[in-house]
N, CA, C, O and the ligand as a Tripos MOL2 file, in Angstrom:
@<TRIPOS>MOLECULE
protein
  221   219    56     0     0
PROTEIN
NO_CHARGES

@<TRIPOS>ATOM
      1 N          -2.0570   17.6410  -58.1680 N.3       1 MET1
      2 CA         -2.5420   16.7750  -56.9170 C.3       1 MET1
      3 C          -3.4700   17.8420  -56.0900 C.2       1 MET1
      4 O          -3.2380   19.0470  -55.9860 O.2       1 MET1
      5 N          -4.4440   17.2080  -55.5910 N.am      2 ALA2
      6 CA         -5.2910   17.8100  -54.6910 C.3       2 ALA2
      7 C          -4.7870   18.1480  -53.3820 C.2       2 ALA2
      8 O          -4.0640   17.3260  -52.8190 O.2       2 ALA2
      9 N          -5.0630   19.2360  -52.8220 N.am      3 SER3
     10 CA         -4.4060   19.4530  -51.4510 C.3       3 SER3
     11 C          -5.1020   18.7420  -50.4720 C.2       3 SER3
     12 O          -6.3290   18.6470  -50.4870 O.2       3 SER3
     13 N          -4.2700   18.1540  -49.4840 N.am      4 LYS4
     14 CA         -4.9590   17.5090  -48.2780 C.3       4 LYS4
     15 C          -5.7510   18.3860  -47.3210 C.2       4 LYS4
     16 O          -6.4480   17.9060  -46.4270 O.2       4 LYS4
     17 N          -5.6330   19.5420  -47.5170 N.am      5 LYS5
     18 CA         -6.4170   20.4810  -46.4940 C.3       5 LYS5
     19 C          -7.7110   20.4710  -47.1370 C.2       5 LYS5
     20 O          -7.8910   20.2540  -48.3360 O.2       5 LYS5
     21 N          -8.6780   20.7390  -46.2060 N.am      6 GLY6
     22 CA        -10.0450   20.9270  -46.5120 C.3       6 GLY6
     23 C         -11.0570   20.5350  -45.3910 C.2       6 GLY6
     24 O         -10.6510   20.2670  -44.2600 O.2       6 GLY6
     25 N         -12.2990   20.5070  -45.7010 N.am      7 ALA7
     26 CA        -13.4180   20.3650  -44.6550 C.3       7 ALA7
     27 C         -13.5980   18.9440  -44.4140 C.2       7 ALA7
     28 O         -14.3550   18.5750  -43.5150 O.2       7 ALA7
     29 N         -12.9740   18.1210  -45.1330 N.am      8 ARG8
     30 CA        -13.3810   16.5670  -44.8190 C.3       8 ARG8
     31 C         -12.6760   16.0820  -43.5980 C.2       8 ARG8
     32 O         -11.5060   16.3450  -43.3190 O.2       8 ARG8
     33 N         -13.4650   15.3770  -42.9180 N.am      9 ASN9
     34 CA        -12.7910   14.9180  -41.5170 C.3       9 ASN9
     35 C         -13.0190   13.4380  -41.3830 C.2       9 ASN9
     36 O         -14.1260   12.9980  -41.6930 O.2       9 ASN9
     37 N         -12.1810   12.7150  -40.9980 N.am     10 SER10
     38 CA        -12.3050   11.2720  -40.8340 C.3      10 SER10
     39 C         -13.3050   10.9490  -39.6860 C.2      10 SER10
     40 O         -13.1840   11.5800  -38.6350 O.2      10 SER10
     41 N         -14.2560   10.0370  -39.8060 N.am     11 ILE11
     42 CA        -15.0420    9.6330  -38.8420 C.3      11 ILE11
     43 C         -15.0640    8.2270  -38.6110 C.2      11 ILE11
     44 O         -14.6660    7.5090  -39.5280 O.2      11 ILE11
     45 N         -15.4660    7.6940  -37.5270 N.am     12 ILE12
     46 CA        -15.6020    6.2240  -37.1100 C.3      12 ILE12
     47 C         -16.9530    5.9120  -37.0900 C.2      12 ILE12
     48 O         -17.7590    6.5220  -36.3870 O.2      12 ILE12
     49 N         -17.2810    4.8650  -37.9270 N.am     13 LEU13
     50 CA        -18.7980    4.3580  -37.8860 C.3      13 LEU13
     51 C         -18.7750    3.2260  -36.9100 C.2      13 LEU13
     52 O         -18.0240    2.2600  -37.0360 O.2      13 LEU13
     53 N         -19.7300    3.4010  -35.8150 N.am     14 LYS14
     54 CA        -19.9580    2.3000  -34.9630 C.3      14 LYS14
     55 C         -21.1530    1.6090  -34.9250 C.2      14 LYS14
     56 O         -22.2480    2.1700  -34.9740 O.2      14 LYS14
     57 N         -20.9680    0.2550  -34.8280 N.am     15 CYS15
     58 CA        -22.3580   -0.5470  -34.7380 C.3      15 CYS15
     59 C         -23.1370   -0.2260  -33.5980 C.2      15 CYS15
     60 O         -22.5940   -0.2660  -32.4930 O.2      15 CYS15
     61 N         -24.5120    0.1330  -33.7210 N.am     16 THR16
     62 CA        -25.2240    0.6150  -32.5920 C.3      16 THR16
     63 C         -25.6200   -0.6230  -31.7630 C.2      16 THR16
     64 O         -26.0240   -0.4710  -30.6100 O.2      16 THR16
     65 N         -25.5120   -1.8640  -32.3310 N.am     17 VAL17
     66 CA        -26.0580   -3.1970  -31.5680 C.3      17 VAL17
     67 C         -24.8360   -3.6060  -30.8340 C.2      17 VAL17
     68 O         -24.9010   -3.5960  -29.6050 O.2      17 VAL17
     69 N         -23.7730   -3.9510  -31.3900 N.am     18 CYS18
     70 CA        -22.6070   -4.3530  -30.5310 C.3      18 CYS18
     71 C         -21.5450   -3.3870  -30.0040 C.2      18 CYS18
     72 O         -20.7860   -3.6430  -29.0690 O.2      18 CYS18
     73 N         -21.5710   -2.3080  -30.6680 N.am     19 GLY19
     74 CA        -20.6450   -1.2570  -30.3380 C.3      19 GLY19
     75 C         -19.3170   -1.2760  -30.9200 C.2      19 GLY19
     76 O         -18.4910   -0.3950  -30.6810 O.2      19 GLY19
     77 N         -19.0830   -2.3390  -31.7370 N.am     20 ASN20
     78 CA        -17.7530   -2.2580  -32.3480 C.3      20 ASN20
     79 C         -17.5940   -1.2480  -33.3780 C.2      20 ASN20
     80 O         -18.5990   -0.8900  -33.9930 O.2      20 ASN20
     81 N         -16.4800   -0.7490  -33.6420 N.am     21 GLU21
     82 CA        -16.1350    0.3040  -34.5160 C.3      21 GLU21
     83 C         -15.6950   -0.3360  -35.8550 C.2      21 GLU21
     84 O         -14.5790   -0.8530  -35.9000 O.2      21 GLU21
     85 N         -16.4250   -0.3390  -36.8560 N.am     22 ASN22
     86 CA        -16.2080   -1.0920  -37.9520 C.3      22 ASN22
     87 C         -15.7630   -0.4830  -39.1270 C.2      22 ASN22
     88 O         -15.0660   -1.0950  -39.9360 O.2      22 ASN22
     89 N         -16.1090    0.6620  -39.2790 N.am     23 TYR23
     90 CA        -15.7190    1.5210  -40.5470 C.3      23 TYR23
     91 C         -15.1120    2.9320  -40.2320 C.2      23 TYR23
     92 O         -15.4240    3.6200  -39.2600 O.2      23 TYR23
     93 N         -14.2790    3.2320  -41.1150 N.am     24 ILE24
     94 CA        -13.7940    4.5430  -40.9900 C.3      24 ILE24
     95 C         -14.0380    5.3150  -42.3900 C.2      24 ILE24
     96 O         -13.5140    4.8700  -43.4120 O.2      24 ILE24
     97 N         -14.7190    6.3020  -42.4170 N.am     25 THR25
     98 CA        -14.9840    6.9840  -43.6300 C.3      25 THR25
     99 C         -14.6640    8.4730  -43.4170 C.2      25 THR25
    100 O         -13.9980    8.7710  -42.4260 O.2      25 THR25
    101 N         -15.0840    9.4470  -44.2730 N.am     26 SER26
    102 CA        -14.9700   10.8550  -44.2420 C.3      26 SER26
    103 C         -16.2240   11.6020  -44.5980 C.2      26 SER26
    104 O         -17.1280   11.0610  -45.2350 O.2      26 SER26
    105 N         -16.2690   12.6950  -44.2350 N.am     27 LYS27
    106 CA        -17.4760   13.5190  -44.7850 C.3      27 LYS27
    107 C         -17.1390   14.9100  -44.5950 C.2      27 LYS27
    108 O         -16.2210   15.2460  -43.8470 O.2      27 LYS27
    109 N         -17.8260   15.7120  -45.2240 N.am     28 ASN28
    110 CA        -17.7110   17.1960  -45.2370 C.3      28 ASN28
    111 C         -18.6810   17.5840  -44.2870 C.2      28 ASN28
    112 O         -19.8790   17.4290  -44.5210 O.2      28 ASN28
    113 N         -18.1810   18.1720  -43.0300 N.am     29 ARG29
    114 CA        -18.9770   18.5240  -41.9680 C.3      29 ARG29
    115 C         -19.9140   19.7950  -42.2970 C.2      29 ARG29
    116 O         -20.9910   20.0110  -41.7420 O.2      29 ARG29
    117 N         -19.4010   20.4940  -43.1620 N.am     30 LYS30
    118 CA        -20.1760   21.6320  -43.5880 C.3      30 LYS30
    119 C         -21.5670   21.2030  -44.3750 C.2      30 LYS30
    120 O         -22.6600   21.7200  -44.1470 O.2      30 LYS30
    121 N         -21.3540   20.3040  -45.2090 N.am     31 GLU31
    122 CA        -22.3860   19.7750  -46.0220 C.3      31 GLU31
    123 C         -23.2450   18.9500  -45.1220 C.2      31 GLU31
    124 O         -24.4700   19.0690  -45.1590 O.2      31 GLU31
    125 N         -22.6640   18.1440  -44.3390 N.am     32 HIS32
    126 CA        -23.4900   17.0510  -43.5690 C.3      32 HIS32
    127 C         -23.1800   17.3840  -41.9000 C.2      32 HIS32
    128 O         -22.5030   16.6130  -41.2190 O.2      32 HIS32
    129 N         -23.6770   18.4300  -41.4490 N.am     33 PRO33
    130 CA        -23.5800   18.5160  -40.2120 C.3      33 PRO33
    131 C         -24.0870   17.7730  -39.0110 C.2      33 PRO33
    132 O         -23.7030   17.8360  -37.8430 O.2      33 PRO33
    133 N         -25.0970   17.0080  -39.5950 N.am     34 ASP34
    134 CA        -25.7320   15.9360  -38.6220 C.3      34 ASP34
    135 C         -24.8560   14.7050  -38.5340 C.2      34 ASP34
    136 O         -23.9810   14.4660  -39.3660 O.2      34 ASP34
    137 N         -25.1000   14.0060  -37.5890 N.am     35 ARG35
    138 CA        -24.4300   12.6320  -37.2490 C.3      35 ARG35
    139 C         -24.7820   11.5310  -38.3570 C.2      35 ARG35
    140 O         -25.9500   11.2080  -38.5770 O.2      35 ARG35
    141 N         -23.9350   11.1010  -38.8880 N.am     36 LEU36
    142 CA        -24.3070    9.9570  -39.8730 C.3      36 LEU36
    143 C         -24.9230    8.7290  -39.2640 C.2      36 LEU36
    144 O         -24.5900    8.3170  -38.1530 O.2      36 LEU36
    145 N         -25.7950    8.1780  -39.9900 N.am     37 GLU37
    146 CA        -26.4140    6.9500  -39.7300 C.3      37 GLU37
    147 C         -26.4070    6.0540  -40.8080 C.2      37 GLU37
    148 O         -27.2350    6.4140  -41.6460 O.2      37 GLU37
    149 N         -25.7750    4.9730  -41.1470 N.am     38 ILE38
    150 CA        -25.7810    4.1610  -42.1030 C.3      38 ILE38
    151 C         -25.9730    2.8090  -41.8630 C.2      38 ILE38
    152 O         -25.4740    2.2820  -40.8690 O.2      38 ILE38
    153 N         -26.7540    2.0820  -42.7990 N.am     39 LYS39
    154 CA        -26.8880    0.6430  -42.4650 C.3      39 LYS39
    155 C         -25.8370   -0.0340  -43.1600 C.2      39 LYS39
    156 O         -25.6820    0.2320  -44.3510 O.2      39 LYS39
    157 N         -25.0580   -0.9050  -42.5790 N.am     40 LYS40
    158 CA        -23.7420   -1.5870  -43.0920 C.3      40 LYS40
    159 C         -23.8290   -3.0430  -42.3060 C.2      40 LYS40
    160 O         -24.5290   -3.3230  -41.3330 O.2      40 LYS40
    161 N         -22.9710   -3.8170  -42.9750 N.am     41 TYR41
    162 CA        -22.9340   -5.0520  -42.5820 C.3      41 TYR41
    163 C         -21.8800   -5.1160  -41.3610 C.2      41 TYR41
    164 O         -20.7340   -4.6720  -41.4300 O.2      41 TYR41
    165 N         -22.3920   -5.6750  -40.3500 N.am     42 CYS42
    166 CA        -21.2560   -5.8610  -39.0770 C.3      42 CYS42
    167 C         -20.8690   -7.2510  -38.9510 C.2      42 CYS42
    168 O         -21.7330   -8.0980  -38.7260 O.2      42 CYS42
    169 N         -19.6540   -7.5590  -39.0750 N.am     43 LYS43
    170 CA        -19.2450   -8.8140  -38.9370 C.3      43 LYS43
    171 C         -19.3620   -9.4970  -37.5340 C.2      43 LYS43
    172 O         -19.3280  -10.7210  -37.4100 O.2      43 LYS43
    173 N         -19.4910   -8.6890  -36.5570 N.am     44 PHE44
    174 CA        -19.6470   -9.2970  -35.2030 C.3      44 PHE44
    175 C         -21.0660   -9.5920  -35.0010 C.2      44 PHE44
    176 O         -21.3370  -10.5660  -34.2990 O.2      44 PHE44
    177 N         -21.9860   -8.9180  -35.4970 N.am     45 CYS45
    178 CA        -23.4520   -9.2720  -35.5700 C.3      45 CYS45
    179 C         -23.8800  -10.3720  -36.6640 C.2      45 CYS45
    180 O         -24.8410  -11.1330  -36.5560 O.2      45 CYS45
    181 N         -23.0550  -10.3100  -37.6420 N.am     46 LYS46
    182 CA        -23.4050  -11.1730  -38.7610 C.3      46 LYS46
    183 C         -24.6910  -10.7950  -39.4070 C.2      46 LYS46
    184 O         -25.4690  -11.6490  -39.8310 O.2      46 LYS46
    185 N         -24.9210   -9.4910  -39.4840 N.am     47 GLN47
    186 CA        -26.0190   -8.9590  -40.2860 C.3      47 GLN47
    187 C         -25.9280   -7.3370  -40.5170 C.2      47 GLN47
    188 O         -25.0790   -6.6220  -39.9830 O.2      47 GLN47
    189 N         -26.7470   -6.9780  -41.2280 N.am     48 GLU48
    190 CA        -26.6870   -5.5160  -41.4980 C.3      48 GLU48
    191 C         -27.2350   -4.8390  -40.1680 C.2      48 GLU48
    192 O         -28.2620   -5.2540  -39.6310 O.2      48 GLU48
    193 N         -26.5520   -3.8540  -39.7030 N.am     49 THR49
    194 CA        -27.0320   -3.1820  -38.5860 C.3      49 THR49
    195 C         -26.9040   -1.4340  -38.8720 C.2      49 THR49
    196 O         -26.4040   -0.9360  -39.8800 O.2      49 THR49
    197 N         -27.3250   -0.8930  -38.0420 N.am     50 VAL50
    198 CA        -27.2410    0.6610  -38.1400 C.3      50 VAL50
    199 C         -26.0260    0.9920  -37.4280 C.2      50 VAL50
    200 O         -25.7320    0.7380  -36.2600 O.2      50 VAL50
    201 N         -25.2370    1.7230  -38.4990 N.am     51 HIS51
    202 CA        -23.8390    2.2260  -37.7620 C.3      51 HIS51
    203 C         -23.8780    3.6680  -37.6100 C.2      51 HIS51
    204 O         -24.1950    4.2800  -38.6300 O.2      51 HIS51
    205 N         -23.6160    4.3820  -36.5250 N.am     52 LYS52
    206 CA        -23.5270    5.7760  -36.4020 C.3      52 LYS52
    207 C         -22.1700    6.1180  -36.1060 C.2      52 LYS52
    208 O         -21.2860    5.4130  -35.6190 O.2      52 LYS52
    209 N         -22.1370    7.5800  -36.5600 N.am     53 GLU53
    210 CA        -20.9310    8.2280  -36.4060 C.3      53 GLU53
    211 C         -20.3710    8.2470  -34.8980 C.2      53 GLU53
    212 O         -21.1680    8.6040  -34.0310 O.2      53 GLU53
    213 N         -19.2960    7.9540  -34.5810 N.am     54 LYS54
    214 CA        -18.7630    7.9620  -33.1720 C.3      54 LYS54
    215 C         -18.2710    9.5590  -33.1160 C.2      54 LYS54
    216 O         -17.6610   10.1660  -33.9970 O.2      54 LYS54
    217 N         -18.7060   10.0410  -31.8590 N.am     55 LYS55
    218 CA        -18.4240   11.6340  -31.6770 C.3      55 LYS55
    219 C         -16.8270   11.3850  -31.1130 C.2      55 LYS55
    220 O         -16.1220   12.3480  -30.8110 O.2      55 LYS55
    221 ZN        -22.4290   -5.1630  -34.5670 Zn       56 ZN56
@<TRIPOS>BOND
     1     1     2 1
     2     2     3 1
     3     3     4 2
     4     3     5 am
     5     5     6 1
     6     6     7 1
     7     7     8 2
     8     7     9 am
     9     9    10 1
    10    10    11 1
    11    11    12 2
    12    11    13 am
    13    13    14 1
    14    14    15 1
    15    15    16 2
    16    15    17 am
    17    17    18 1
    18    18    19 1
    19    19    20 2
    20    19    21 am
    21    21    22 1
    22    22    23 1
    23    23    24 2
    24    23    25 am
    25    25    26 1
    26    26    27 1
    27    27    28 2
    28    27    29 am
    29    29    30 1
    30    30    31 1
    31    31    32 2
    32    31    33 am
    33    33    34 1
    34    34    35 1
    35    35    36 2
    36    35    37 am
    37    37    38 1
    38    38    39 1
    39    39    40 2
    40    39    41 am
    41    41    42 1
    42    42    43 1
    43    43    44 2
    44    43    45 am
    45    45    46 1
    46    46    47 1
    47    47    48 2
    48    47    49 am
    49    49    50 1
    50    50    51 1
    51    51    52 2
    52    51    53 am
    53    53    54 1
    54    54    55 1
    55    55    56 2
    56    55    57 am
    57    57    58 1
    58    58    59 1
    59    59    60 2
    60    59    61 am
    61    61    62 1
    62    62    63 1
    63    63    64 2
    64    63    65 am
    65    65    66 1
    66    66    67 1
    67    67    68 2
    68    67    69 am
    69    69    70 1
    70    70    71 1
    71    71    72 2
    72    71    73 am
    73    73    74 1
    74    74    75 1
    75    75    76 2
    76    75    77 am
    77    77    78 1
    78    78    79 1
    79    79    80 2
    80    79    81 am
    81    81    82 1
    82    82    83 1
    83    83    84 2
    84    83    85 am
    85    85    86 1
    86    86    87 1
    87    87    88 2
    88    87    89 am
    89    89    90 1
    90    90    91 1
    91    91    92 2
    92    91    93 am
    93    93    94 1
    94    94    95 1
    95    95    96 2
    96    95    97 am
    97    97    98 1
    98    98    99 1
    99    99   100 2
   100    99   101 am
   101   101   102 1
   102   102   103 1
   103   103   104 2
   104   103   105 am
   105   105   106 1
   106   106   107 1
   107   107   108 2
   108   107   109 am
   109   109   110 1
   110   110   111 1
   111   111   112 2
   112   111   113 am
   113   113   114 1
   114   114   115 1
   115   115   116 2
   116   115   117 am
   117   117   118 1
   118   118   119 1
   119   119   120 2
   120   119   121 am
   121   121   122 1
   122   122   123 1
   123   123   124 2
   124   123   125 am
   125   125   126 1
   126   126   127 1
   127   127   128 2
   128   127   129 am
   129   129   130 1
   130   130   131 1
   131   131   132 2
   132   131   133 am
   133   133   134 1
   134   134   135 1
   135   135   136 2
   136   135   137 am
   137   137   138 1
   138   138   139 1
   139   139   140 2
   140   139   141 am
   141   141   142 1
   142   142   143 1
   143   143   144 2
   144   143   145 am
   145   145   146 1
   146   146   147 1
   147   147   148 2
   148   147   149 am
   149   149   150 1
   150   150   151 1
   151   151   152 2
   152   151   153 am
   153   153   154 1
   154   154   155 1
   155   155   156 2
   156   155   157 am
   157   157   158 1
   158   158   159 1
   159   159   160 2
   160   159   161 am
   161   161   162 1
   162   162   163 1
   163   163   164 2
   164   163   165 am
   165   165   166 1
   166   166   167 1
   167   167   168 2
   168   167   169 am
   169   169   170 1
   170   170   171 1
   171   171   172 2
   172   171   173 am
   173   173   174 1
   174   174   175 1
   175   175   176 2
   176   175   177 am
   177   177   178 1
   178   178   179 1
   179   179   180 2
   180   179   181 am
   181   181   182 1
   182   182   183 1
   183   183   184 2
   184   183   185 am
   185   185   186 1
   186   186   187 1
   187   187   188 2
   188   187   189 am
   189   189   190 1
   190   190   191 1
   191   191   192 2
   192   191   193 am
   193   193   194 1
   194   194   195 1
   195   195   196 2
   196   195   197 am
   197   197   198 1
   198   198   199 1
   199   199   200 2
   200   199   201 am
   201   201   202 1
   202   202   203 1
   203   203   204 2
   204   203   205 am
   205   205   206 1
   206   206   207 1
   207   207   208 2
   208   207   209 am
   209   209   210 1
   210   210   211 1
   211   211   212 2
   212   211   213 am
   213   213   214 1
   214   214   215 1
   215   215   216 2
   216   215   217 am
   217   217   218 1
   218   218   219 1
   219   219   220 2
@<TRIPOS>SUBSTRUCTURE
     1 MET1         2 RESIDUE 1 A MET
     2 ALA2         6 RESIDUE 1 A ALA
     3 SER3        10 RESIDUE 1 A SER
     4 LYS4        14 RESIDUE 1 A LYS
     5 LYS5        18 RESIDUE 1 A LYS
     6 GLY6        22 RESIDUE 1 A GLY
     7 ALA7        26 RESIDUE 1 A ALA
     8 ARG8        30 RESIDUE 1 A ARG
     9 ASN9        34 RESIDUE 1 A ASN
    10 SER10       38 RESIDUE 1 A SER
    11 ILE11       42 RESIDUE 1 A ILE
    12 ILE12       46 RESIDUE 1 A ILE
    13 LEU13       50 RESIDUE 1 A LEU
    14 LYS14       54 RESIDUE 1 A LYS
    15 CYS15       58 RESIDUE 1 A CYS
    16 THR16       62 RESIDUE 1 A THR
    17 VAL17       66 RESIDUE 1 A VAL
    18 CYS18       70 RESIDUE 1 A CYS
    19 GLY19       74 RESIDUE 1 A GLY
    20 ASN20       78 RESIDUE 1 A ASN
    21 GLU21       82 RESIDUE 1 A GLU
    22 ASN22       86 RESIDUE 1 A ASN
    23 TYR23       90 RESIDUE 1 A TYR
    24 ILE24       94 RESIDUE 1 A ILE
    25 THR25       98 RESIDUE 1 A THR
    26 SER26      102 RESIDUE 1 A SER
    27 LYS27      106 RESIDUE 1 A LYS
    28 ASN28      110 RESIDUE 1 A ASN
    29 ARG29      114 RESIDUE 1 A ARG
    30 LYS30      118 RESIDUE 1 A LYS
    31 GLU31      122 RESIDUE 1 A GLU
    32 HIS32      126 RESIDUE 1 A HIS
    33 PRO33      130 RESIDUE 1 A PRO
    34 ASP34      134 RESIDUE 1 A ASP
    35 ARG35      138 RESIDUE 1 A ARG
    36 LEU36      142 RESIDUE 1 A LEU
    37 GLU37      146 RESIDUE 1 A GLU
    38 ILE38      150 RESIDUE 1 A ILE
    39 LYS39      154 RESIDUE 1 A LYS
    40 LYS40      158 RESIDUE 1 A LYS
    41 TYR41      162 RESIDUE 1 A TYR
    42 CYS42      166 RESIDUE 1 A CYS
    43 LYS43      170 RESIDUE 1 A LYS
    44 PHE44      174 RESIDUE 1 A PHE
    45 CYS45      178 RESIDUE 1 A CYS
    46 LYS46      182 RESIDUE 1 A LYS
    47 GLN47      186 RESIDUE 1 A GLN
    48 GLU48      190 RESIDUE 1 A GLU
    49 THR49      194 RESIDUE 1 A THR
    50 VAL50      198 RESIDUE 1 A VAL
    51 HIS51      202 RESIDUE 1 A HIS
    52 LYS52      206 RESIDUE 1 A LYS
    53 GLU53      210 RESIDUE 1 A GLU
    54 LYS54      214 RESIDUE 1 A LYS
    55 LYS55      218 RESIDUE 1 A LYS
    56 ZN56       221 GROUP 0 **** ****
């Protein structure tokens, strides 16, 4: 079994349009030090919007 220890951190993706926190994902902060920005479907906006990592 893989260890649960590591550099991956849970992050919350927040819709930049309505501000709802729609997705939880994880990333390796050492490989991706910049804040994530992903286009994803927002059920509140009923369309694809840019989701940003919540600090
Ligand atoms: Zn939204």
